[in-house]
C-alpha positions as CSV (number, residue, x, y, z in Angstrom):
1,M,-1.9,42.3,36.6
2,P,-3.1,40.2,33.7
3,T,-6.2,41.3,31.8
4,P,-9.3,39.3,32.3
5,P,-10.4,37.1,29.3
6,E,-13.7,39.2,28.9
7,Q,-11.6,42.3,27.9
8,L,-9.2,40.6,25.5
9,P,-10.0,40.9,21.8
10,A,-11.0,37.8,19.9
11,A,-8.1,36.1,18.0
12,G,-10.2,35.5,14.8
13,A,-12.2,38.6,14.8
14,G,-10.4,40.3,11.8
15,I,-9.9,37.2,9.7
16,G,-11.6,37.3,6.3
17,T,-12.8,40.8,6.5
18,E,-10.4,42.0,3.7
19,T,-11.6,41.4,0.2
20,A,-10.0,42.1,-3.1
21,A,-11.0,45.5,-4.6
22,H,-11.4,44.0,-8.1
23,L,-11.7,40.4,-9.3
24,S,-8.7,41.0,-11.6
25,D,-6.5,41.3,-8.5
26,R,-7.1,37.6,-7.8
27,R,-6.6,36.4,-11.3
28,I,-3.6,34.1,-12.2
29,P,-1.8,35.2,-15.4
30,V,-2.4,32.9,-18.4
31,L,1.3,32.9,-19.1
32,T,2.0,31.3,-15.7
33,L,-0.5,28.5,-16.3
34,G,0.9,27.9,-19.9
35,V,4.5,27.7,-18.6
36,G,3.4,25.3,-15.9
37,L,1.7,23.0,-18.3
38,A,4.6,23.1,-20.7
39,L,7.1,22.1,-17.9
40,V,4.9,19.3,-16.8
41,G,4.7,18.1,-20.4
42,L,8.5,18.2,-20.7
43,G,8.9,16.4,-17.5
44,I,6.6,13.6,-18.5
45,G,8.3,13.4,-21.9
46,F,11.7,13.3,-20.3
47,L,10.6,10.4,-18.0
48,G,9.1,8.5,-21.0
49,I,12.3,8.7,-22.9
50,R,14.4,7.7,-19.9
51,M,12.1,4.6,-19.2
52,R,12.1,3.6,-22.9
53,R,15.9,3.5,-23.2
54,R,16.2,0.8,-20.4
């Protein structure tokens, strides 16, 4: 026999209750940001050179 809706747990009851123990756990390493910016710069430079040769 199915359980009545009043007795079922709420689907979103446990969402957002877990928090990071320290703020440093949520930090993005600076090296990752630097590598990302360098790759974007290289990509833009590559496109600029490709477009200039035409």
